[in-house]
Each structure stands twice: as C-alpha cells, then as structure tokens.
C-alpha positions in Angstrom: -7.3 25.0 10.4 -4.3 22.8 9.9 -4.5 19.3 8.2 -2.9 16.0 9.0 -2.7 13.2 6.5 -1.1 10.0 7.7 -1.8 6.4 7.3 0.0 3.5 8.8 -1.2 -0.1 7.9 0.0 -3.6 8.4 -1.3 -6.4 6.2 -0.7 -8.9 3.4 -0.4 -8.2 -0.2 -3.5 -9.2 -2.4 -1.5 -9.3 -5.6 2.1 -9.3 -6.9 3.2 -5.6 -7.4 2.5 -4.3 -10.8 5.4 -2.0 -11.9 5.3 0.7 -14.7 7.9 3.2 -15.7 6.3 6.9 -16.0 7.4 9.2 -18.9 9.7 11.0 -16.6 11.6 7.7 -15.8 10.2 7.4 -12.4 9.3 3.7 -11.3 5.8 3.1 -9.8 4.5 0.1 -8.2 0.9 -0.6 -7.5 -0.3 -3.5 -5.2 -3.1 -4.2 -3.0 -3.1 -4.7 0.9 -5.6 -6.8 3.0 -5.9 -5.4 6.6 -7.6 -7.5 9.1 -9.3 -6.6 12.2 -11.0 -9.0 14.8 -13.5 -7.9 17.3 -16.4 -9.2 19.4 -19.9 -8.2 19.0 -22.2 -7.3 22.0 -23.6 -10.8 21.8 -20.2 -12.3 22.1 -19.9 -13.4 18.3 -16.3 -13.1 17.1 -16.2 -11.1 13.7 -13.3 -10.7 11.5 -13.3 -7.7 9.0 -11.1 -7.3 6.0 -10.3 -3.9 4.4 -8.7 -3.9 1.1 -6.6 -1.0 0.3 -4.7 0.0 -3.1 -1.1 1.3 -2.4 1.1 3.3 -5.0 4.9 3.3 -4.4 7.5 5.2 -6.4 11.2 5.2 -6.9 13.5 3.0 -4.8 10.5 1.8 -2.7 8.7 0.7 -5.8 11.9 -1.3 -7.0 12.4 -3.0 -3.6 8.8 -3.8 -3.2 8.7 -5.4 -6.8 12.1 -7.2 -6.0 11.3 -8.6 -2.5 7.3 -8.8 -2.3 4.8 -11.1 -3.8 1.1 -11.9 -3.1 0.5 -13.0 0.4 3.7 -11.4 1.9 3.2 -9.3 5.0 4.2 -5.5 4.9 3.8 -2.5 6.9 3.3 0.9 5.0 3.2 4.3 6.0 1.9 6.9 3.8 -0.8 9.5 3.0 -4.3 9.2 1.5 -5.1 10.3 -2.0 -8.5 10.8 -3.6 -8.6 9.8 -7.3 -11.7 10.3 -9.5 -12.2 9.5 -13.3 -14.9 9.0 -15.8 -15.2 5.7 -17.6 -15.6 5.3 -21.3 -19.3 5.0 -20.8 -19.4 8.3 -18.9 -19.9 6.8 -15.5 -18.0 8.6 -12.7 -15.8 6.6 -10.4 -13.6 7.4 -7.4 -11.5 5.7 -4.8 -8.9 6.4 -2.1 -5.4 5.1 -2.5 -2.5 5.3 -0.2 0.6 7.0 -1.6 3.5 5.1 0.1 6.2 7.1 1.9 8.0 4.4 3.9 7.6 0.6 4.4 8.9 -2.1 6.5 9.1 -5.7 5.4 7.4 -7.9 8.2 8.4 -11.5 9.2 6.4 -14.2 7.1 4.2 -16.5 9.2 6.1 -19.5 10.5 8.8 -17.4 12.1 11.2 -16.8 9.3 13.3 -13.8 8.8 11.9 -11.1 6.4 14.1 -10.8 3.2 15.5 -7.8 1.6 16.3 -4.3 3.1 14.4 -2.8 6.0 12.6 0.5 6.1 13.3 3.0 3.3 13.4 6.6 3.4 10.8 8.4 1.4 11.5 9.8 -1.9 11.6 13.6 -2.1 8.2 15.1 -3.1 9.8 16.3 -6.5 10.2 12.8 -7.5 6.6 11.8 -6.8 4.4 13.1 -9.6 1.3 13.0 -7.5 
C-alpha cells in the first residue's frame, strides 16, 4: 500500500518564530500557526473552531520566516506531518504531531496591504533537513 503525507494550512502565527542553529549549521525556525474554521450546527448556531499547529522550518525558509514574520502575521504553509514522542524528566510519556515545512507563501495582512518579503520558497533538499 502506498502512502501520502501532505499538509496545506493557512492561518496566523501564534508567536514570533524561535530560531536556532543545529550543530550541523542548519538554521531551524519553530513557530505556531492558528487555523480557523467556521461552520453552522444543525440547530443554526454559528461555531468557530481554532486548531493550533506547531511548524518546523529549515534553512532558507527558516531565515525568511524569521526575517519577515511575527506573531499575528498570516502565512500559508505546505509540508508533511511528523510524529514526535519523548519522555519528560518525571518519566511521563508525551507526543505530538508537527508539520515539517516544505514551502510557504506570505499572505496579505488584514487591511488589504501588500505582503512583505519574498514569495514562495523552494523546499530544501532532504539531505539538509535532519529529520
């Protein structure tokens, strides 16, 4: 059976990108994205649902996101899901799904202004992504 792992999300950054440099010299940016969905229940009530997603970007994409994005900015990301699990110092097991960014697109900020910076970026080759 073949597999397919592709995610496309558009939302707003929940925090400023946090940037680190790996021992290999690769830059990684971590940030959160809030994705909203509105729908109407059977009884007619309007409901807004927000999903919070952690995103990891590498290399040039990480640099551009750090340079041009801040909390609240809209962004469209394309990537793949990655499952992470770990054990806390107390021995508790934790896990979460994150999105490994492959490409992204700046979106216009509310108010109709132009988006800043460069447009979509090409994905880094897999050998540059340590995960």
